[in-house]
Structure formats: structure tokens, C-alpha cells
N, C-alpha and C positions, 0 to 999 in steps of 0.2 A: 523717148527712144531707149533711154537706159533702163527704165522701169518695165518696158515691154520685153526686152531682152532678159532681164531677171526673172520675169514671169514665166518666158518660155523655158529658160534652164530649169526652173522649179518644177515645171511639168514634166520635163524630160527625166529629172532625177527620180521623181516619183514613179514614172513608168519603168525605169530601170530596177528600182527597188522592189516593186512588184514581181518583175520578171526573176528576180534573184530568189525571192520567197518561194515562188511556184518552182523553180529548179531544184531548190533544196528541198522542198516537201517530196518532189518527184523521186529524188534520189533516196531519200530516207524510207520512202514507201518500198522502193525497188530492194533496198537492202533487208527491210522488215520482211518482206515476202521471201527472199532468198534464205534468210535464217530460218524462218518459220519451215520452208520446204525441206531444208536440210536435217532440221530436227525431226520431222515428220518421217523422212526416209530412214534415219537412224533408229528411230523407235520402232518402226515396222520391221527392221532387219534384225533386231536384238533377238526375238525368240528363234528365228531360223539359226542364226550363229550359236546360240546356246544349245539349240537341239543337235546341230552338227558336232559341237564340241563334245557333247555328252556321248554321241554314239561312237566318237573316234578316241575316247579315252583322254580328252584334254583335261589339264589340271584345272580343277574348280577353285574360284577365288575364296578367300576367307569368308566374305560377306554371304556368298552363295552357300558355303558350308553351314553358315549360322542360320540361314533361311531354311535349310533342310533339317535343322535341329541337331546338327553334328559340328563339333568345333575341334580343333586340333588336339586341344588338351584331353578331349573325351576318347581319343582314338588310343586303342591298346596296341603297344608295340610288343610283338613276340620276342621272348628271350632267345638270344642265340644258343644254339646247341653247343655244348663243349666238345671239342675234339678229344677222342680217346688218346690216352698216353701210351698206347701200344699199337702195333701195326695188326692189320687185319688181311683178309684175302686167302685165296686157295693156297695150301702149301703143296709145292710140286716136287721138291728135292731137298737133300742137305748137301752142303758144300764145305769140305774141310777148309778151315782158315788158319788153325795154329794147334800146337800140341804143347802141353805142359809136362815137363818131366819130374818125377819124385823119385824115391829111391827104391822101394820094393813094395808092390801089391797095394795100390790105392783102393780102399773098399768103397768109399763114398766121397760125393763132391756136392758142395752147396754154394749157393750165392748168399753172401751176408745181407742183412737188412740194409737198405740203401743201394745195393747192387754194385757198389764199387770194388768190392773184394771177393774172391774166390777161396773157399776153405776145403781143404782136402784132408781126410783121414787116411794116412799111409799105415796101413795095418801092420805089416811085418817090420817096418822101419821105427816103429813106436813114436810116430811124430805127427803133429799137425803141421801143414803147410798152408801159409797164407799168400795168395798172388793178387797183384793188381788187376783188376778186370779190364782195364784198358790197355796197359803196356804188357801185360802177361808176365811181369817180373816178379820174382819171389820176395815177398816183404818180411816174411818171418817163417822160421822153421822152429817149432816148439816141441822140445823133447818130452815124452810122456813115460810113466812107469810100466805101461802095459799096452796091449794092442787096441787102437782105437776102432770102433765099428761105425756108429752113427753120431749125428750132431743135430742139434736145435739151438736157437738163440734167443736171448732176451729181446723184447721188442726193439730196442735201441741198438742191438748188436754189439753191446759193450762186452757181453759174456756169452761163451759158448758151453753148452752142456754136452760133454763128450762121454759116451758109454765105453767102458773098457771090458774086453772079452772075458778075460780070465780072473779079474780082480773083485768081481760081484760088486761094483761100485761105479759111479759116475764121477768125473772130475769137473770143476768149473774153470774154465779159461778165460783170464782176461785178455781179450783180443789186442787191446792197445799196447799192454804191457808185454804180451807174449809169454805169460806165465801162469801156471796154476795158482789159484787163490782159494780153493776149496774142494772138498770131496763130500759125497753122500752114499751111504751103503745102500745096495739094492738086492735083488735076488741073484740066482746063479745064472751065469752067461747073459748079462744085459745087452740088448740089441737096440731095437728102434727107440728113439727119444722124440717127444713132442711137447712143445711148450704151448699153453693155452694162449689164446689171442690177447688177453689182458696181461700176460706174463706171471700170472699168480701160480699156476700149478706146472709141474713137470711130470709127465708120465713116462715110465721106463717099462719096455716089455722085456721080461725075464724068460729066456729060452728054455732054460732047464727046470726052473722052478714053476712053470705054468701060472705065473702071476703077473700082475703089473703094479709096479711101485709108484705110489703117489707122493711127490715131494712138494712141500711148500718152499717156492722159490726164494721168498724174502728171508724166510728163517733158515733155508738151506738145511731143512730137516725132513726126515722121512716120516709121512703121516700114517700110511697104511699100505698094506699089500692086497689087491683085489684078486681073488682066486679066479682063474680062467679054466674052462673045461677042454684043454687043448693047449698046444704051444702057441703063444702069442708072438705075433711079428709086427705088422704095420699099425700104426695109430694115426688117426686124424680127428681134430677137433671140429665142432660145428662152429659156424661164424660167430655165434654169440658166446661160445665156449661152455654152454650149459650141458652139451652131450660131448661124448668121446666116442669113437668107434675103433675097436681093436680087431685085427685080422686074426682069427684063431686058425693057424696054419696047420695045426693037427686035426682039424675038422674040415667044416664047410660053411662056417658063419662069421659074420661080423657081431661082435659083443658090443651092444649099445650101453654105455656106462652113463648113468645120470650123475653128473658132477654135482649139481646143486643139492642133490638129495643125500650126499655124503659118500659119493664115489662108489655107488652100487651098480650091479649089472641090472638093467631094466628089461632088456629083451635080447633074443638072438635072431639075426636076420640072415637067412639063407643068401650065400653069395658065390656058390661055386666050390669046387673041389680045391682045397690046398691054397687058400687066399694068403698072399705074402705081403703085398704092398697096397696103400690106398691113397688116393687123392680126391679132393672135393671139387666140383664145378664152381666157377666164380659166383654164381648165384646162390650157392650152398644147398642146392636141392638134390644134386645126384652125387653119388660116391662111385668112383671107378676104381675096381679092385683087380689086381693081377693075380691070376690063378697059376702058380708055379708048375705043378705036373702036367695039366692039360695043355698049357700054353694058350690061355684065353684071358680076355678082359671082361669082366662083368659090369655092366651098368646097373646100379642099385638106386631105386628111389628112396631117398633118406627118410621122407616123411612117412610114406605108405609102407616101407620096409618090404618092398617087392622088387624083383629082378625085371628090368626093362628090356635088357638085350644082352646077348654074348657074342663076342667077336673072337675069332680065331686069329692068333698071332704065331710067334715062334716058339721053339722048345724052351722050356724052362724060363717063363716070362717072370722077370724079377721087378727091379725098381721101374716106376713110371713117373711121367711129368706131363703136366697140361700146359698148353699155351694160355696166355693171359685173357685172349678173347673167348676161351672156353671151347674153341672149335676143333681143336687136335690134340691127341695124346701121343707121347713117344714112349716106347717100350723097349727095355733091355732084354733081349732073348739071349740068355747066357750060353746055352748049349749050341745055338745056331750061329753064335757070333754075328749077330745082325741087330738092327734097330728097326722096329716097326713104327710106322706112322699110321694112326688110325683117325680117320675122318669121323667125328663124333655124330654129325648130322646124318650122314649116310649109314652109320653103324657097320663100317666095313674097314678092313685094311687098305690104306691107300697106296703104300710102297713099302719096301725094306731097304736098308743100307747096310753093307758089310762094315764091321769094326770088330777087333779082337777082344773076346771075353768082357763084354759090357756087364757092369754090374750096378753102377750107381749113375744117376743123372739129374740134371736140373735144367730149366728154361729161365733165361733172363727176363726181367720185368717188362721189357718191350716186346717180347716174342721174336726177337731177331737172332738169338743165338742159343745153341744146345750144347751143354757140357757133359761129357760122358767119361766116367772113370773106368779105365781098362785094366784088369788085373795083370794081363801079361800081354805085351811088354808093360812095365809100370808107367802108365802115363795118364793124362786127361786129355781126351781129344775135344777140340772146339770146333763147331760146326755152325756155318750160317744157314739159317732157315729160309730157303728160297721160296718166294711167293710170286 
């Protein structure tokens, strides 16, 4: 009896084991089929997803980039364009913002290198005034032995070269010390002064002598006088300093002086009647000349030596100034008591603004302010350039 029961139990145990093996195999087969099916679905869907991603601008993975032969290291990143350090846009008006008072007859006004100080030649007071360009306070009043006419500076702004009307000389003013530190003889009635871009040469236009005096700036010595065929006035150097252009006010030309060849006149360039003052475009290719008697501005191609355009402004056009972006000129119309704004691209006068007896002017380095010396009343008018 006991043996028979054990036998029955053994048979039942074997049957249960077989059933368990069958169930386990069934479950494993089901799992394998499910995994296989899921993998197949995923594999079939990948091209579709990739295609949709590419059409919609989806970011591609690094592996896919490498498969296409492009890696992040191979991609070129375009350099960022530097923002100009001056303002641009259409000039629409001038707005008075301040007035700087001197003693009598400010002949010219300049912004010193660095743009933080304003330098004024007070002709009849025999003084230089230096103002703070931010607060407009007087920093220095420098006494001179004669009437100062025009000024240019050493590249660092430490020294100012000042022409003295009746003394046939220029003086060198230490702008930090506020004192004269030297002088150099010139021709008769020295007026316009220009320092070469490298600071090596100083050119002085001698009104009565019909010459331009060449000064070695470091030696503070007169090198030679260049004869001019008429009364010289405005002077501007090329950007490289290898050429200088002199307004022959007694005629109708710019005298091109070859600096490197020994300061000799290389050619005469027609620029209109009675040229008085000249400025250069920022790219150095165009010279803008004020023609005093006809009241015009001539655009001259510096390389070709040809006139590009002539623009009518006011009576007795004198000093001119150009905005840093090269888009606009301002002109002192002395007899009209106005300032002209000339649109260079349009080659026409954009507008005028009234101001008494304007004779000298300059624009700040950002193109935001215009400084104008007024003979009478004796003042410097400060304008915001409205864009």
C-alpha cells in the first residue's frame, strides 16, 4: 500500500514538472516573439522618422553628421562683424545743446586726439582755450605772443602746432603743461597747419609768401619751403602720408605734393574756383573742397585727379567737416551765417541751419556732435547731430 502510494506520487510529480516546462517554454516564446516584433517595428519606422526630421530642420546627431562626412570640428563659424564705433543713419537736423564762451574772435576749433578735449584758437585774445569735451568746463587758457589761426596735433595729442598770424612762425604748445615749448619760423602769414599721419612732418600754408613750409616735427626744424602758384590755404594728407594736397586759393587747383620724393609738387588737380579748405573721405579716395567765392563743394577723385560732382551751398563757404561714417559734410557759410549739411551719396544740400558768423568747425569721433566757432559773438556753438 505504501509503495503504491509512493509510485502514484512520483507519477503526479513528473506530470507537474512536464507541465511547468511546457508553460515556461510557451512564455519565453511569447516574449521572444514580442521583442522581435517591437524591434521590427522600430527598424521599419527609423527611415520615416529620419526623413521627417530632415525635412523639418530637426537637429542631426553627431553619428549622423559623421555618416554624412561632416563633423562639428569641420564646420566653419563665421566671424562676428564688429560694430562701428560711430553712429550712422540719415542726418535730419541740428539741435543746439551748449555754448562755450571765449574772450574775442574764436578763429578755429578742434577736437584733440582721444576726443576728450576741445581746443580753440581765440584770435584777438591771443590765447588758446582748452575745454573738457564732456563737462564743457575750461581746463586751460594759454597766453600766446600773437594771433593764433589754425592748429594740428601730434598723434598722441601731447603737442599742438599753432600758426601765429603776424609772427611768421608756428609755436609748439604742450597741452598738458599749458605752455609754449618751442617755435619754428615759417613764411609770411602762416595759416593752415597739417601734421602727417605718422607725426613726422608738419606742413604750414603761408598766405603771403605763396609757399608751404615743411617742418621736421621731431627735430622741430624747418626743412624747406615749397613754392605754390597762388595763395595756399587748406592742406590734407593722404591716409598713408605719402601725398599732401594743398588748396591753391588764389587759383582753382589742388597742388598734389609728393612727400616721399622730397616734398615736390607732382601735379595740379582742378577743383573749382577759389578752393579754401579740404577734408578726406574715410576711405581716402575722395577729397571734398570748399570753394569760397562761388559757395560750392567740389568732390574730387584723389587717385584719378578728376571732379566727381559740385554741390551748391551758401555764400563764402569756408571750413568743412565730415561725419565719421563718410555720409555727410557740414559747411561754414560765413556770409550767410548758416551751416549747410550736404548728403554725400545724394550729392546735394540736405538742409541749412542758422548760426552767426561761422568760420571753424569739427565733428566728434562718434558723429554725434558738431562744434562751430562763431566770430561774433565770440563763442563756440555745440550742436547735437540728429539722426
